[in-house]
C-alpha angles and dihedrals in degrees: 000000000000120000091251092053091050092050093052091050090047090049093048093051093051091048089052090052091051088049088056092050094046094049092047091049090050089060106269119144119245086246092054094044090049088053092052096045096041093235134123118265089244093057089047089048091051095049093048093047092048088049090054091049101046108013092243128089092221120138109272118244115237110264115197116243118240090258096047097083117122118221120210122202 
């Protein structure tokens, strides 16, 4: 893909995440927002939770759980 196509895809994905946040703030349920956006309810829930945490509907980075640390000997 060329850079311009990648930018369009990225902008479209970001616009969809803002649509999800806006619909949720307007009172739509997660289930209804998922139907509108064509995503799973889990994906919608993660976008909304990340928006509540950070103020941006970006895709959350994976944060290791407390028990996921590797010990090297």
